[in-house]
C-alpha positions as CSV (number, residue, x, y, z in Angstrom):
1,M,-27.8,48.5,-21.0
2,S,-24.4,50.0,-20.6
3,S,-21.7,47.4,-20.8
4,R,-20.6,47.9,-17.1
5,E,-24.3,46.6,-16.1
6,G,-24.3,43.9,-19.0
7,G,-20.8,42.4,-17.4
8,K,-22.3,43.0,-13.7
9,A,-25.4,40.7,-14.9
10,T,-23.1,38.0,-16.5
11,Q,-21.1,38.0,-13.2
12,Q,-24.1,37.4,-11.4
13,E,-25.5,34.4,-13.5
14,M,-21.9,33.1,-13.1
15,L,-22.2,33.5,-9.3
16,Q,-25.6,31.6,-9.5
17,K,-24.4,29.1,-11.7
18,H,-21.2,28.4,-9.4
19,R,-23.5,28.3,-6.4
20,Q,-25.9,25.9,-8.1
21,H,-22.7,23.7,-9.0
22,L,-21.6,23.6,-5.5
23,Q,-25.4,23.0,-3.9
24,R,-25.2,19.7,-6.4
25,Q,-22.1,18.7,-5.3
26,R,-23.0,19.2,-1.6
27,D,-26.3,17.3,-2.2
28,G,-24.2,14.6,-4.0
29,L,-21.8,13.9,-1.1
30,G,-24.9,14.1,1.6
31,H,-26.7,11.3,-0.4
32,R,-23.4,9.3,0.1
33,M,-23.1,9.7,3.4
34,K,-26.5,8.5,4.0
35,K,-25.6,5.4,1.8
36,L,-22.3,4.8,3.8
37,A,-24.7,5.2,7.1
38,A,-26.9,2.4,5.8
39,K,-23.9,0.1,4.6
40,Q,-22.8,0.3,8.6
41,V,-26.0,-0.5,9.5
42,E,-26.7,-3.2,7.0
43,I,-23.1,-4.9,7.9
44,T,-23.8,-4.4,11.4
45,K,-26.8,-6.0,11.7
46,K,-26.0,-8.8,9.0
47,T,-23.0,-9.8,11.8
48,N,-25.2,-9.6,14.5
49,A,-27.4,-11.8,12.9
50,I,-24.5,-14.5,12.3
51,K,-23.3,-13.5,15.8
52,E,-26.7,-14.7,17.2
53,K,-27.1,-17.8,15.4
54,I,-23.7,-19.0,16.0
55,Q,-24.3,-18.4,19.9
56,K,-27.3,-20.7,19.8
57,R,-25.3,-23.3,18.5
58,Y,-23.0,-23.0,21.0
59,E,-25.3,-22.8,23.8
60,D,-25.2,-26.5,23.4
61,M,-21.8,-27.2,23.9
62,K,-21.0,-24.3,26.1
63,R,-18.9,-25.9,29.0
64,V,-16.7,-27.7,26.3
65,L,-16.5,-24.6,24.0
66,D,-16.3,-21.5,26.4
67,Q,-13.1,-20.6,25.0
68,D,-14.2,-21.4,21.2
69,L,-17.1,-19.1,21.2
70,M,-14.8,-16.4,22.6
71,I,-12.5,-16.9,19.7
72,T,-15.1,-17.1,16.9
73,L,-16.9,-13.8,18.4
74,T,-13.9,-11.9,19.1
75,Q,-12.9,-12.8,15.2
76,M,-15.9,-11.4,14.0
77,D,-15.9,-8.2,16.4
78,I,-12.2,-7.0,15.0
79,E,-13.3,-7.6,11.4
80,L,-16.4,-5.9,12.1
81,E,-14.8,-2.9,13.9
82,A,-12.2,-2.7,11.0
83,T,-15.1,-2.4,8.4
84,E,-16.9,0.2,10.7
85,K,-13.6,2.3,10.8
86,T,-13.5,2.5,7.5
87,V,-16.9,3.2,7.0
88,E,-16.6,6.2,9.8
89,D,-13.3,7.6,8.1
90,R,-14.7,7.7,4.9
91,M,-17.8,9.7,6.3
92,E,-15.6,12.0,8.1
93,H,-14.0,12.6,4.9
94,C,-17.0,13.5,3.0
95,Y,-18.3,15.6,5.8
96,H,-15.2,17.6,6.3
97,L,-15.7,18.2,1.8
98,T,-19.0,19.3,2.9
99,Q,-17.9,21.9,5.4
100,E,-15.5,23.2,2.7
101,L,-18.2,23.6,0.1
102,D,-20.6,25.3,2.5
103,Q,-17.9,27.6,3.1
104,Q,-17.3,28.1,-0.6
105,L,-21.0,28.6,-0.6
106,S,-20.8,31.5,2.1
107,D,-17.9,33.0,0.4
108,I,-19.7,33.3,-3.0
109,G,-20.9,37.3,-3.5
110,A,-18.7,38.3,-0.5
111,Q,-15.3,38.6,-2.8
112,V,-14.9,39.8,-6.3
113,T,-13.3,37.1,-8.4
114,T,-11.9,36.8,-11.8
115,Q,-13.5,34.2,-14.2
116,E,-10.4,32.4,-14.4
117,N,-9.9,32.1,-10.7
118,E,-13.8,30.6,-10.5
119,I,-12.9,28.3,-13.2
120,Q,-9.7,27.0,-11.4
121,Q,-12.2,26.9,-8.0
122,I,-14.6,25.1,-9.4
123,A,-12.1,22.5,-11.3
124,E,-10.3,22.2,-7.8
125,T,-13.4,21.7,-6.0
126,D,-14.9,19.2,-8.9
127,K,-11.4,16.8,-8.4
128,K,-11.8,17.1,-4.7
129,V,-15.2,15.8,-4.8
130,S,-14.6,13.1,-7.6
131,E,-11.8,11.9,-5.7
132,T,-13.7,11.7,-2.6
133,M,-16.9,10.0,-4.2
134,K,-14.8,7.4,-5.6
135,L,-13.0,7.0,-2.2
136,S,-16.1,6.7,-0.3
137,D,-18.3,4.5,-2.6
138,P,-20.4,1.9,-0.3
139,D,-19.6,-0.6,-2.9
140,G,-16.1,-0.6,-2.3
141,I,-16.9,-2.0,1.4
142,H,-18.0,-5.5,2.1
143,M,-18.5,-8.1,4.4
144,D,-17.5,-11.6,3.7
145,E,-20.8,-13.1,3.6
146,F,-20.2,-16.5,1.9
147,R,-17.2,-16.6,4.6
148,N,-19.9,-16.0,7.4
149,E,-22.2,-18.5,6.2
150,Q,-19.6,-21.0,6.0
151,L,-18.5,-20.3,9.4
152,L,-22.2,-20.9,10.4
153,S,-22.6,-24.2,8.5
154,L,-19.4,-25.1,10.5
155,T,-21.0,-24.6,13.8
156,V,-24.1,-26.4,12.8
157,N,-22.3,-29.4,12.3
158,L,-19.8,-29.2,15.2
159,L,-21.4,-31.1,17.7
160,L,-21.4,-34.2,16.0
161,F,-17.8,-34.3,16.1
162,I,-17.1,-31.7,18.9
163,R,-14.0,-33.7,20.7
164,S,-12.0,-33.8,17.8
165,Q,-12.5,-30.3,16.3
166,V,-10.0,-27.4,16.4
167,P,-11.6,-24.0,16.9
168,V,-13.9,-23.4,13.7
169,T,-12.2,-19.9,13.0
170,K,-8.7,-22.0,12.8
171,K,-10.1,-24.5,10.9
172,L,-11.7,-22.5,8.4
173,F,-8.7,-20.4,7.8
174,Q,-6.8,-23.7,7.2
175,T,-9.4,-24.8,4.5
176,Y,-7.8,-21.3,2.9
177,A,-4.0,-22.2,3.2
178,A,-1.7,-20.9,0.6
179,D,1.6,-22.5,-0.5
180,V,3.8,-19.5,0.1
181,V,7.5,-19.5,-1.6
182,L,9.9,-17.0,-0.5
183,D,11.5,-15.1,-3.8
184,A,15.2,-15.0,-3.3
185,E,15.7,-12.3,-5.9
186,T,13.7,-9.8,-4.0
187,A,15.6,-10.7,-0.4
188,H,17.9,-8.0,0.9
189,P,21.5,-8.8,0.8
190,K,21.6,-9.5,4.2
191,L,19.2,-12.4,4.4
192,I,19.9,-15.8,3.5
193,I,16.6,-17.6,1.7
194,S,16.6,-21.5,1.6
195,P,17.1,-23.4,-1.2
196,E,13.1,-24.0,-0.7
197,G,12.1,-20.8,-0.5
198,D,10.6,-21.4,3.1
199,S,12.8,-19.6,5.2
200,A,14.7,-16.1,5.9
201,T,17.8,-16.0,8.1
202,Y,19.7,-12.9,8.8
203,T,23.2,-12.4,8.5
204,D,26.1,-9.8,9.6
205,T,27.6,-10.5,6.3
206,W,26.5,-8.8,3.0
207,Q,25.6,-11.6,0.4
208,D,27.1,-11.5,-3.0
209,V,24.0,-11.2,-5.0
210,P,22.9,-9.8,-8.3
211,E,21.6,-6.1,-7.9
212,T,18.0,-6.3,-9.4
213,T,15.5,-3.7,-9.2
214,S,13.2,-6.2,-7.4
215,R,15.7,-6.5,-4.4
216,F,15.1,-4.7,-1.3
217,E,18.4,-2.8,-0.3
218,T,17.4,-0.7,2.5
219,T,15.2,-2.9,4.7
220,L,15.4,-6.4,6.0
221,N,12.5,-7.6,3.6
222,V,11.8,-11.0,1.5
223,L,8.7,-11.3,-0.6
224,S,6.8,-14.2,-2.1
225,R,7.2,-15.2,-5.6
226,R,3.8,-15.4,-6.3
227,G,1.0,-13.2,-5.2
228,F,-2.8,-13.5,-5.6
229,S,-5.4,-11.2,-6.7
230,E,-8.9,-13.1,-5.5
231,G,-10.4,-15.1,-3.0
232,R,-8.9,-16.2,0.2
233,Q,-5.8,-17.0,1.6
234,Y,-4.1,-18.1,4.7
235,W,-0.7,-18.5,5.7
236,E,1.5,-19.1,9.0
237,V,5.3,-18.3,9.9
238,D,6.9,-20.0,12.7
239,V,8.6,-17.0,14.9
240,S,9.5,-19.5,17.8
241,G,12.6,-18.3,19.7
242,K,12.8,-14.9,17.7
243,T,12.9,-11.3,19.6
244,Y,12.5,-9.1,16.8
245,W,10.2,-9.7,13.3
246,E,7.6,-8.2,10.9
247,L,5.5,-10.1,8.6
248,G,2.5,-9.3,6.4
249,L,0.8,-8.5,3.0
250,T,1.9,-5.7,0.5
251,Y,1.2,-4.7,-3.1
252,P,4.0,-5.3,-5.5
253,S,5.0,-1.8,-5.5
254,I,6.6,-1.2,-2.2
255,P,9.6,0.6,-2.5
256,R,12.8,-1.5,-2.5
257,K,15.4,1.3,-2.7
258,G,15.5,4.8,-1.3
259,R,14.5,5.8,2.2
260,V,14.6,3.3,4.9
261,E,11.1,4.1,6.4
262,D,9.4,3.8,2.5
263,S,10.3,-0.1,2.6
264,W,9.1,-1.0,5.8
265,L,6.2,-2.9,6.0
266,G,3.1,-1.2,7.1
267,R,4.9,2.2,6.5
268,G,2.8,3.1,3.3
269,E,-0.8,2.4,2.0
270,G,0.2,-0.5,0.2
271,S,1.0,-3.0,2.8
272,W,0.0,-4.3,6.2
273,C,1.8,-5.7,9.1
274,V,2.1,-7.3,12.8
275,E,5.6,-6.0,14.4
276,Y,7.3,-8.1,17.3
277,F,10.1,-6.4,19.1
278,N,10.8,-7.2,22.5
279,G,7.7,-8.6,24.1
280,D,5.6,-6.2,22.4
281,Y,3.3,-6.6,19.4
282,T,2.0,-3.4,16.7
283,A,0.2,-3.6,14.1
284,W,0.9,-1.3,11.0
285,H,-0.7,0.3,7.8
286,G,-0.3,3.5,6.2
287,G,2.4,4.5,8.8
288,V,-0.3,4.6,11.7
289,Q,0.8,2.2,14.4
290,H,-2.0,0.1,16.5
291,E,-0.3,-0.8,19.9
292,L,-1.6,-4.2,21.1
293,P,-1.1,-3.7,24.7
294,L,-3.1,-6.7,25.9
295,L,-0.8,-9.2,24.3
296,A,2.3,-7.6,25.7
297,G,4.1,-10.6,27.2
298,K,2.5,-13.2,24.9
299,Q,4.7,-15.3,22.8
300,F,3.1,-17.7,20.0
301,D,5.2,-19.8,17.9
302,R,3.1,-19.4,14.9
303,I,1.7,-16.1,13.4
304,G,-1.2,-16.7,10.8
305,V,-2.1,-14.3,8.2
306,Y,-5.4,-14.4,6.7
307,C,-6.7,-12.3,3.8
308,S,-9.9,-11.8,2.2
309,F,-9.9,-10.1,-1.2
310,P,-13.9,-10.0,-1.6
311,A,-14.1,-8.2,1.8
312,G,-10.9,-6.2,1.9
313,L,-10.0,-7.7,5.1
314,V,-6.2,-8.8,6.4
315,C,-6.4,-10.3,9.8
316,F,-3.6,-11.1,12.1
317,L,-3.9,-14.4,14.8
318,G,-1.7,-16.4,16.8
319,A,-2.1,-19.4,15.3
320,D,-0.9,-21.6,18.4
321,T,-4.2,-21.0,20.0
322,A,-6.0,-19.0,17.2
323,T,-6.0,-15.6,19.2
324,P,-7.0,-12.6,17.1
325,L,-3.9,-10.1,16.9
326,H,-5.4,-7.1,14.9
327,C,-7.5,-7.2,11.8
328,F,-7.3,-4.2,8.6
329,C,-10.1,-3.3,6.4
330,A,-9.1,-1.9,3.1
331,G,-12.7,-2.0,1.6
332,T,-11.4,-2.9,-2.1
333,F,-7.8,-3.9,-2.6
334,A,-6.2,-1.8,-5.5
335,D,-3.4,-4.4,-6.7
336,S,-2.3,-7.6,-6.0
337,L,-0.9,-9.1,-2.9
338,L,2.2,-10.5,-2.0
339,Q,3.2,-12.1,1.2
340,A,6.1,-10.1,3.1
341,V,8.5,-11.1,5.8
342,C,11.0,-9.4,7.9
343,P,13.1,-11.6,10.5
344,G,14.9,-8.4,11.6
345,H,18.4,-7.6,12.6
346,D,20.4,-9.8,15.5
347,N,19.0,-7.5,18.2
348,E,22.0,-7.4,20.5
349,G,22.5,-11.4,19.6
350,T,19.3,-12.6,20.8
351,N,17.6,-12.8,17.0
352,W,19.5,-15.0,15.0
353,K,16.7,-18.0,14.3
354,S,15.3,-18.1,11.0
355,L,11.7,-16.9,10.3
356,K,10.1,-20.3,8.7
357,V,6.9,-20.5,6.1
358,C,4.9,-23.3,7.5
359,D,2.3,-25.6,6.1
360,A,-0.4,-23.9,7.3
361,S,-3.1,-26.4,6.0
362,R,-1.5,-29.0,8.4
363,S,-0.7,-26.7,11.5
364,A,-0.1,-28.4,15.1
365,P,-3.0,-28.7,17.1
366,V,-4.6,-25.6,19.1
367,L,-3.7,-26.1,22.6
C-alpha cells in the first residue's frame, strides 16, 4: 500500500471515530432531554396532585376562604411556572447543541481538515457538551415537596381555627422568618445604616466611611451581615411611603466597584430582585426584566422575600395581603445568599423615607 493510500485510510478511520464520538454525544443529549421532559411531567403531576388535595379541603370553607384559595393556588402556580421555564430553557439549550452536532456530522467528509483542527474541534465540542450536561442535570431542579406537604397539612387542620387564621401561604412563610441585619461595611457611602442594622436611608451627603473591598461604590446597595446556604428563609421590608426601591437576594460575589450596571441587583446571574419605581413593579435576574403590569398602581406597605434553597426558588410577595408578585427558579444555587436592599435616590424629593427590615414572624395581620 502506498503512503498516500495509507494516509487516506488513516484519515477515514479518524473521520469514522469522530462521527461515532459525535453520535454518542448526540445520543447523550437526547437522553438528557428525555430525562428533563420526564422531570417536567413529574413535577407538574406532583404539583397538580397537591393542588387537587388542597382544593378539596377548601371546598368546605369556600365562602370565607375564596381569597385565600386564590392566593395559595397562585403561589404554587408561579413556582411551577418558574420551574417549568427553567426546564424548558435547558431543554432548548440541549436542542440547539444537538442541532450543532447534527451540522458537524453532516459536514464530516465534505471538507478536508487537518488532524490538529479535528482535535481542536473535538475538544471544543466536548467542552460544550460537558457544560450543557452539567447545566441541564435534572437532579439540579427540584420542587419543594416538604414545603408542599407542610402546606397541605396546614389546610387539613385549617377548618378547626379558620376565623383566626391568616392566609396559609403567609402563615407558612412566617415560620421561616429570618433575622436580617444590614452590614454597614457594605453600604454605599450615600446610605445611612441604623445602629441596629434594620434600616437604610438615602442622603445627598457622601458619608465619611472607611474604604473597603466589600463596600458598594457605584450603586445604592447594602447587604446583610450573614448569609444562608440551606433550608428556607423569609424576610420582609417596610417600603411604605417610598416611590423607588429595590430588594432581593444575591451571591456574595456581586460586584461592588466598577461599572454601575454590574452592581445593580438582578442585572447579573448571581442576584434576584424586585424593583418599584413610580408605581411600576419589575422583577430582575440575569439582566432580564420581567414587567409586572397586573400590579401597576398597587401599593404595598411591606414586601416579603421567600427563598427555598432545596428548590432553588426566590419568590416575592406583597406581604400586606400575601399577594404573589414574581417567582424565580434557579434550579440549584451556586453559593450562599445574602439579603440585599437599595432604598433608591431621592427621586425628585419623593423618596427620602428609609427602607426598614421588619420582624417577619410578627407581621401585621393580613387585610
